[in-house]
N, C-alpha and C positions, 0 to 999 in steps of 0.2 A: 497698109498695111504689108508686115516685113513677115513672109512665111518662114516659120524656124523648125528644127526638128530637131528631138534633142538625141544627144547621142547614146549612144544604145554598146557598152561591150559587144554583145552579141544576140543575132535577134532569138537564137535558138532557146534563151531567158526563158520566151513566152510560146513557144512550139510544145506540142507533145513529142514525145519521142520519137514515134512513127512519123513528125512532120521535122525529124532536125536530118542532119544530111550524115549521122552515125547509121541509118539504115541502109542508106545507098553505097555506102562507103566499106571498103575490104578493110577488115582488121587485121593487124599483124598476124600471126599464127603461130609462126615459130621461136618467133626474135622479140626484145621488149617496144613498144612504143616507143616513138619519140615525146609525143604531148600525152595530156590528160583525156579523160574523156566524162563526161555527166555521170557522174553516180545512178543518177535513172537509167541512162543509155548502155551503163555498164550489164547493172541487172536485167533488163529489157532484153539482151541481146543474149545475155547467157541461158537465160530461161525459154527461152526461141528456140535455141539450138536442143537443150535439155529434154527438150520434146518429142524431139526422134528418139530419145530411149524408151525403152519397154516398160509398162507396168510394172511396181515392184508387186503389188498384190497377186500378178497375172502372170508370176516367175515363178513356175511351180518345179523349176530345176531346184530350187535356195530352198536349203534348211531356215535362213536366214530369215529371224523375227523383219519383218515391214511394217508392223501398226504398235503402236504401244498408246495409254489414255493420253488425253492432251496434257491432263497435271503432271503427267512424269513429263512428257516433252517439253514443259514449262523450267523444269527444275535442268533438264538440261540444258537448256539457255540458259538459265540463271548461273547455271557451273561450266559454261563450255571456258571460260577465263582461264581458269584451275588447272595450274599444272601438278599433278599428282606427287610425283617425285619430291615436290618439295614438304615435307612430312611438318617441320615445323612450323612452318606456317602457316598449310590446312590442317591442325591435330584433327578436327572433327570428320574431314573424308577419311582420312588414318586411319580413324574409330571405326568408321562404315566401312571397309574394305576388311578390316579385321573382324567384324561382326559378322560380313560376309561369308567368309570363312569360312569359323566357325559354325554359322548355320549347316554350309553344305557338308563342313566335315561329317557332321551329328545324325546330318542327312544321309549321309553313308555310312554312317553308321562306323564311325572310327572310334575304338576304346580310349573312352576321354572320361575323364570323371568329372562330378558337375563344375568343381573347378578351375581345372583345368584349358590350356589355350590351346586350340589346335594350329596345324604346320601348314600353310600356307602363303598361298598369292596369289593377287587378282595378277592377271594377262592381256594380250590386246586378243585373244582368240586361243585355242587348241593347240596351233600350230608352237606356239609360243610354251605354252604349258607341255603339249610333248617333251619339247626340245630338253626344258630346265630338268622334267623328270627321268627322260636319255640320259645327261649328262650327271645326271645324283646318281644313276644305278651303274653307270660308267665307272666315276670314281671310288662306290662301295668294290664295286667287284676290282678293281687294280688295286685299291688298298691290302683287300683279301689277299691276291694274287702273293703284292709282294712280300707281305707277314711269312708267308707261306716259304716265301724266295722261289717262286715260281715265276716262268714268262709270265708277262701282261701286257702284251703289245697286238693280241690277234683278238680283240670282243668281237662278241657278234652278238644278232639280237633275232631271237625267232619270232614270224608274225603269217598272217593269212592273206595273201598274194592279192587280195579286195582289199588290203589297208589302205587309208587316202596317202595323198601323196607327200603328206609332212614328215612320214617317217620313212619315207625315202629320202627326203631331202636331210633326216638326221641321220641318217646312218652317213651319206655320201661327206656334209660339212665337219663331221665329229668322227670319220673314218672309222665306222662299226659296220663291220658286215652282216645284211640281209639276207635272214635266210626263211625265205618266204615259202610255205604249204599250200601247194598249189590247190586248185579248183577241181573239181568237176561237173558236168553236165548234173542238176537236180542238185548239187549241193555245193550253195558260194559263200561260204564262208570260211573259216580254218576248221579244220579238223584238230581237235586238242588230241584224242592218239596218233595222229601224225606231229605234229606240233611238240609231244612230249617224246616222241622217238629221234628228233633234228636236235633237243639239246646233247650238249659237251660242254665240257668244264668251263670254256670258255665265252658261254650265253650270260649276258648281264642279264635279262628280263626276257621272259615270254608277251610279247603284247596279246593282247584280247580285246577285241571288239564290240565293246555294247551298242549296237546298232551299225548297221553296218552302212554305208554310205550307196552301194548298192542295189541292195533290194532289202535294210531295213534291220536285217536278222539280227537275235542278238545269238553272240556265241557263248557258247555254252563253259561258264569262267569253274564251277563249279563242276565238274567233271575234268576240267584241267588244274586246278588245285590237285584234286584228288590223287591226278597221277605224277604233279612233281609231288607231293610230298610222299610220293611211294617210289620217285628214283632218287631224289634228296635222299632217304633213309640208306638207300640201297650205297649213292655214290658219297655223299658228304661234301655235295655243290652247293647246296641250301640255294638252290634258281629261285629268284622271283617271282610275281608277274606285277604290270601294269593293264592297268583297263583305263582305254581308251572310252571314255563315255562320253564324247564332244556330243551327240545324238540323245542317247539314252539316258542320260542320266538324269535330267529333268523330267524325265517320264516313269520308268522302273518303279523309285521309291513309292508312289501315288497311284497305278495303277494296276503295278503286278510285286505287290509289296513283300511275296514270299520266296521271291525268285532269290535266288543266296547268289551276288555277282560283286561283290564288295566287299568291304572291309570286315564282314564276315566272315570272311574265307582268311586264314594265316597267311595265306602267302600274298594277296594283295597287298601289298608296299604303297602302293600310290595310285591314284583314278584325277584324267584328269574329265572335263563337264564344259561346255559353250553354252557361258551366258547367254550370248546374243543370239542361240539358236532355240531349244526349246524351255532354257530360263526365263525369253520373251520378254528380250533387252534389242534394244538394237545395234547393231554391229561394232565388231567394236569391244568385247568381254570374255574373256575365256578364265576359267582358275583350276589350280592346280593344289591338290592338298595330298600330305604325306600318312601315312599311317602314326608314326610316331616322329618325334624331333631325330631320333640316330636314324633316321631310313634316309635325313637330306643332310648331306657331310657338309659339318660346320665351313669347312676351308671355303665349299662353294660359295657360302655367305662375303660383300664385301660390307666394309663399314666404312661410309664416307661423311665426313665434316663441315663442310665445305658450304651448305646452305644453312647455315645454324646450330646445327647440333647433331650429335651421333643417331645417324640412319643406317640399320642394315639393310642391304637392297640382294638379292636375289634374282635380276631380271635379265632379259637380251638386249632390250632397248633400256632407255634413261627415260626420258621427259615422254609422258602421254598426258591427254586428258584424264578429268576426275570425274566427264557425265554421264557414262556409261556404269564407274562403278555406283554410283548417286544412284543412277538409275533400278541395277543390280537391286541395290536396299530397297528400294523405292515396292518392285517387287512380291522382294517376300516378304515386310508387312506387311503391304497393301493385301496380297493374294492369300498369302500363310497358307497353309497344308490346303483346307479347304478350295482353295480357289485354286491352287496349280490343279488339285487334283479334275473338279469341274471343268477347267482347259483341256486336259488329257483324255478325257472322257466324250467329251464333245468331239477333240479331234478325232479320239479312234472310233466314233460312232460314224462321223462324218467319211471314214473312210469306208467303213464297213456299204454306204453308200452306194461311193465309187466306185467299189470290187465290183459289188453286185450288177451296178448297169452297166462294166466293160463283160462281166462273165456274159448276161444276156444277149450279148452282138454275137456270142459264140463264135467271134473271130479270133480270139487273144486267149493263150495260156498265164493264167496267174502266177510270178515267177516270185514276188513279197508272201511274206510269212503272216498270220493274223496277229502272232503276237509277235512284238519288235515296235519300232517307230513306225508312226500315222502314214503310211504313204504307200502307194501299189504300183508296183514292178508288173507289166506287161510284156508278152508277146503274140508276134502275129503267131498263127497256129500254120498257116499257108502262106510260103514265100515264092511261090511263082510268079508271080507278077508284079509285087509291091513288096515293098519294106517298111522298117516301123524309122528312119529315115526321109521317105515321102508323108507320112502319114504329122511328124513332125515340124515338116518344116509348111504343110500346109493347116496346123492348125494355130500358127503365125499371123495365119490373117484373120482369125477372129481375136487375134489379140494374145494367146495362149502361147508360151512359153516351155512348153514340155520334152525337156532333152530323150534325145536316144545316143543307146552306146553300145559297145563292145562290151560281154567280159573280159576279167582275165585272164594269165595266160590259164591255157586247156581249157579251160571253157569260153575261147574266143568266136567259137564262132554263134553263139548266143548273143541274139541283139535284142534289145529290152526299150522301152520308152517306162518312164519313172515319173509319178506326180509326188508331190513332195504333201501333204494337208498340217497344213500353219494354225494354230490359232484363227487368223482371218478367214480364211479359208470355209466357207458355210457351206450347210446341205442346200442353198439352193443355188452356187456355185458349181457345186459338186452336180449337180442336175444336169448345168448348162453344158457344162463338159463333155459330159455323157452324151447328149444332145449332136453337141460337134463333131466330136469324133465321129460320130455315125453319119455325120453327113459327108465327112472325109470316108468317110469308107464307104459311100454312095457315087463320090464322084471319082473316087479312086476307080472303084466297077469299072465307068464307064470310058478310064481312058487306057490307051495300052503300056505295057510296061516300058518305063525308060530302060531300064537294065537291059531288055534284051532287043529294043531301038537303039545303045550305046552299042552295046558286042554287035548285035548285027543277028539274021532270024539263025544262017547257016552257023554262024562259031558258037550259038549258044547252043542248037542242038545237038555240036559235036563233043560240046562239053559236059553236056547230058550225056549222050552216050558213053562217055570214056570213064565217066568219074560216079562215084558216090554220092551221096544224098548231099551229107555232110559237106564233102569238096565243093557242090554246084552252090551250097550257102556262102560258103568261103568267098566262094568267084563273083556272086553278088554285093556279100557283103563292100569287101573291099573295093568294087568298082563304085560302087553307090557314095563309098567314105570320098573315092577319089573327085567323084562327083562333085559333091557339095563343099569338099574343100577348093573345088575352085569356084565357087560361086560362095566361097568366104562366108558360110552358114552352119560352121559346125558346130555343135551345140557342143559344150561339155559337165561333163560331172562336177557337183559344188556338194 
């Protein structure tokens, strides 16, 4: 008998991925490989490496949504291959975006009649939305100055020093001077009185924040509006307001309905909001709406027809997916006003549980406010031996990602930890986090101070003898930040 063996192209067809050569071979990282690999192997290799990422649900640094219902997940996957910009090919998707714009504009009390259409656009996030709103303000200001025969080459914008970095990007990219109202200890948002004082004839708008990234506090848009109304009457400048409601836009209408911050105020000309924050959609969707069509100069809107029909477009990018727009529409009709209100009330109640637990430790000062974005920002009362950066680092051992950061200009000696309460952060998790913070505090109490050890006891004593308490604290903060950077574990503010 002749023994024979059938030729096989590869033994790997009958092997599991972990029995193949791909798990023992180093794959190219910075250049494309010469050959292909099986789809199963590619999937498993990438999945395994991604296990080293943090758990999004435990990332308490971020405001961005990390959970949606399975039905919405399904809709997202079913529409993931649609390019939103091809409006002629996907007219229903375009209609869903228009419905979202109108729902959001009316939620913000835009002065629209029953049959009027709102002016707005979906973006990839609040950063793009702010760029678009800023461009509209700049062009309107320039047109007004040209008509008056006045110089129009030195526009500025007034904000608080607590603004998100996208405002600095706007100012730098589009050549607008950024005039920042400095913060002070105990007051970590823009002072409307100081902001109004900084306004001049070259100010294209004042940007107010409904939900500061640093401590969640709502700025006083009503007072800012009243001050600018008076100043405009005196000067004839007609300086408008933009509200950056990236975090608070989907919160205030539902649980603080009497708070005046939106289009009820006459000088508020545009508002941006992040759908991927408390709009409860995965990352990649923002919105900007204008008070009236006149507030968005027509010359900024482009009209294209090479995709099959005349299509108006006002965006910084062109192609983008449709999934997030569809997901936003799902949430708006699925939850309705009642559903959003329930979610926001739950977030606020879980914030109160966490705040109470942290206060009971008697080791922290609470920096955040009870009215605002549902988060808890807190700072150590005693920095003699340890600081917030150490707590942040040690909480990572339990899986928690809790950022530690210093405040902006004129309050930079204050360091805080911040926990953002999202829809999927339950009371059980809040109680567990408090328990883990207590464990970290107990462990730190048994350890020597890393800062004093790093500086040396004698050096630390000399510093203490010569400098006031604030200077000592700044030395500790700077030293610890340097230490953390060296270990490549510096946390950012999201």
